[in-house]
N, CA, C and O of each residue as an XYZ file, in Angstrom:
244
protein
N       0.820     -1.182      0.000
C       0.000      0.000      0.000
C       0.870      1.253      0.000
O       0.488      2.254     -0.608
N       2.013      1.232      0.654
C       2.887      2.400      0.679
C       3.340      2.762     -0.727
O       3.431      3.942     -1.066
N       3.622      1.764     -1.539
C       4.032      2.057     -2.917
C       2.900      2.698     -3.696
O       3.135      3.581     -4.521
N       1.677      2.264     -3.444
C       0.539      2.842     -4.128
C       0.397      4.324     -3.778
O       0.084      5.145     -4.640
N       0.626      4.654     -2.520
C       0.505      6.048     -2.093
C       1.598      6.927     -2.694
O       1.375      8.111     -2.946
N       2.768      6.354     -2.922
C       3.887      7.134     -3.438
C       3.906      7.219     -4.962
O       4.582      8.078     -5.527
N       3.182      6.351     -5.614
C       3.195      6.307     -7.080
C       2.452      7.507     -7.665
O       1.529      8.035     -7.045
N       2.852      7.928     -8.841
C       2.106      9.005     -9.499
C       0.688      8.535     -9.804
O       0.452      7.341     -9.988
N      -0.233      9.453     -9.857
C      -1.638      9.110    -10.085
C      -1.814      8.337    -11.388
O      -2.552      7.352    -11.429
N      -1.162      8.763    -12.423
C      -1.250      8.057    -13.700
C       0.159      7.796    -14.218
O       0.893      8.727    -14.549
N       0.526      6.526    -14.285
C       1.883      6.196    -14.710
C       2.017      6.145    -16.230
O       3.114      6.320    -16.762
N       0.926      5.910    -16.921
C       0.943      5.817    -18.370
C      -0.113      6.746    -18.930
O      -1.140      7.001    -18.301
N       0.154      7.240    -20.108
C      -0.787      8.108    -20.804
C      -1.159      7.467    -22.134
O      -0.288      6.935    -22.822
N      -2.438      7.505    -22.511
C      -2.823      6.976    -23.822
C      -2.128      7.758    -24.942
O      -1.876      8.957    -24.824
N      -1.833      7.055    -26.011
C      -1.200      7.721    -27.156
C      -2.174      8.732    -27.759
O      -3.362      8.440    -27.898
N      -1.685      9.905    -28.115
C      -2.572     10.922    -28.672
C      -3.196     10.516    -30.010
O      -4.228     11.060    -30.403
N      -2.573      9.562    -30.710
C      -3.120      9.155    -32.008
C      -4.240      8.108    -31.874
O      -4.778      7.643    -32.879
N      -4.586      7.740    -30.633
C      -5.681      6.788    -30.426
C      -5.291      5.337    -30.605
O      -6.164      4.477    -30.717
N      -3.995      5.040    -30.634
C      -3.549      3.669    -30.890
C      -3.557      2.790    -29.627
O      -3.176      1.621    -29.684
N      -3.987      3.349    -28.502
C      -4.029      2.567    -27.257
C      -5.423      2.653    -26.622
O      -5.568      3.172    -25.516
N      -6.446      2.147    -27.318
C      -7.807      2.287    -26.791
C      -8.043      1.511    -25.495
O      -8.811      1.961    -24.645
N      -7.402      0.361    -25.329
C      -7.600     -0.400    -24.089
C      -7.003      0.334    -22.889
O      -7.594      0.348    -21.809
N      -5.847      0.935    -23.078
C      -5.242      1.718    -22.005
C      -6.137      2.895    -21.653
O      -6.324      3.204    -20.476
N      -6.680      3.540    -22.641
C      -7.571      4.671    -22.408
C      -8.794      4.229    -21.608
O      -9.215      4.934    -20.691
N      -9.369      3.080    -21.939
C     -10.530      2.567    -21.206
C     -10.158      2.182    -19.776
O     -10.918      2.439    -18.842
N      -8.993      1.569    -19.607
C      -8.565      1.157    -18.268
C      -8.351      2.375    -17.367
O      -8.767      2.373    -16.209
N      -7.712      3.399    -17.891
C      -7.489      4.605    -17.098
C      -8.798      5.302    -16.762
O      -8.937      5.868    -15.678
N      -9.751      5.269    -17.671
C     -11.052      5.895    -17.418
C     -11.839      5.133    -16.356
O     -12.667      5.717    -15.657
N     -11.585      3.836    -16.233
C     -12.330      3.014    -15.273
C     -11.836      3.181    -13.843
O     -12.540      2.806    -12.905
N     -10.656      3.727    -13.657
C     -10.087      3.911    -12.318
C     -10.738      5.131    -11.674
O     -10.753      6.217    -12.254
N     -11.266      4.944    -10.491
C     -11.860      6.066     -9.769
C     -10.760      7.035     -9.355
O      -9.854      6.661     -8.610
N     -10.828      8.232     -9.813
C      -9.788      9.227     -9.546
C      -9.690      9.529     -8.058
O     -10.693      9.811     -7.402
N      -8.458      9.466     -7.531
C      -8.218      9.826     -6.155
C      -8.566      8.764     -5.122
O      -8.400      9.010     -3.927
N      -9.035      7.612     -5.527
C      -9.434      6.578     -4.574
C      -8.540      5.352     -4.637
O      -8.911      4.303     -4.112
N      -7.392      5.450     -5.252
C      -6.530      4.276     -5.393
C      -6.117      3.699     -4.062
O      -6.172      2.484     -3.873
N      -5.703      4.544     -3.131
C      -5.267      4.046     -1.829
C      -6.425      3.400     -1.081
O      -6.257      2.356     -0.451
N      -7.604      4.022     -1.150
C      -8.785      3.449     -0.494
C      -9.148      2.102     -1.103
O      -9.458      1.152     -0.385
N      -9.108      2.023     -2.420
C      -9.445      0.765     -3.095
C      -8.428     -0.320     -2.756
O      -8.801     -1.477     -2.559
N      -7.160      0.039     -2.688
C      -6.123     -0.942     -2.336
C      -6.323     -1.436     -0.911
O      -6.199     -2.633     -0.648
N      -6.630     -0.535      0.004
C      -6.867     -0.931      1.391
C      -8.084     -1.847      1.491
O      -8.033     -2.877      2.163
N      -9.174     -1.475      0.828
C     -10.393     -2.295      0.854
C     -10.132     -3.692      0.306
O     -10.620     -4.677      0.861
N      -9.372     -3.784     -0.768
C      -9.059     -5.078     -1.366
C      -8.227     -5.941     -0.413
O      -8.512     -7.125     -0.232
N      -7.207     -5.347      0.188
C      -6.348     -6.089      1.110
C      -7.125     -6.519      2.347
O      -6.970     -7.647      2.813
N      -7.954     -5.636      2.879
C      -8.751     -5.972      4.053
C      -9.726     -7.106      3.753
O      -9.871     -8.028      4.556
N     -10.393     -7.045      2.609
C     -11.329     -8.108      2.240
C     -10.609     -9.449      2.089
O     -11.122    -10.478      2.529
N      -9.444     -9.446      1.481
C      -8.674    -10.678      1.329
C      -8.223    -11.231      2.673
O      -8.260    -12.441      2.893
N      -7.801    -10.353      3.567
C      -7.378    -10.787      4.894
C      -8.549    -11.391      5.668
O      -8.412    -12.445      6.290
N      -9.696    -10.721      5.626
C     -10.865    -11.239      6.337
C     -11.318    -12.584      5.777
O     -11.700    -13.471      6.540
N     -11.282    -12.745      4.462
C     -11.610    -14.053      3.861
C     -10.640    -15.128      4.340
O     -11.046    -16.252      4.633
N      -9.374    -14.783      4.418
C      -8.360    -15.730      4.883
C      -8.628    -16.142      6.336
O      -8.583    -17.327      6.666
N      -8.905    -15.166      7.194
C      -9.171    -15.456      8.602
C     -10.433    -16.303      8.744
O     -10.471    -17.223      9.561
N     -11.456    -16.004      7.964
C     -12.681    -16.818      8.015
C     -12.396    -18.252      7.589
O     -12.936    -19.192      8.172
N     -11.562    -18.424      6.586
C     -11.182    -19.766      6.142
C     -10.436    -20.522      7.217
O     -10.689    -21.706      7.441
N      -9.509    -19.839      7.889
C      -8.774    -20.471      8.984
C      -9.720    -20.869     10.120
O      -9.602    -21.960     10.677
N     -10.649    -19.986     10.457
C     -11.594    -20.272     11.529
C     -12.496    -21.442     11.154
O     -12.797    -22.288     11.996
N     -12.927    -21.494      9.904
C     -13.794    -22.576      9.446
C     -13.044    -23.911      9.469
O     -13.610    -24.936      9.852
N     -11.786    -23.899      9.063
C     -11.020    -25.141      9.047
C     -10.677    -25.628     10.462
O     -10.420    -26.812     10.676
N     -10.678    -24.705     11.411
C     -10.427    -25.072     12.804
C     -11.715    -25.428     13.526
O     -11.689    -25.795     14.701
N     -12.849    -25.321     12.826
C     -14.140    -25.670     13.411
C     -14.667    -24.626     14.363
O     -15.435    -24.952     15.267
N     -14.277    -23.384     14.189
C     -14.709    -22.311     15.087
C     -15.837    -21.465     14.522
O     -16.212    -20.454     15.114
N     -16.365    -21.861     13.410
C     -17.461    -21.078     12.817
C     -18.700    -21.909     12.793
O     -19.744    -21.446     12.334
């Protein structure tokens, strides 16, 4: 997550001649200014799923 916070908001720019339409779509799909929040939410959800799996395998759920 620290690397995400330090990275520039946009590391790549679509080519002005329109030759990178997929990159343009991918950049448009990213919620501006929420990268750190999205990264935290993703990591937290994965951690909670992991803990639930451990609890289930130990018979605690």
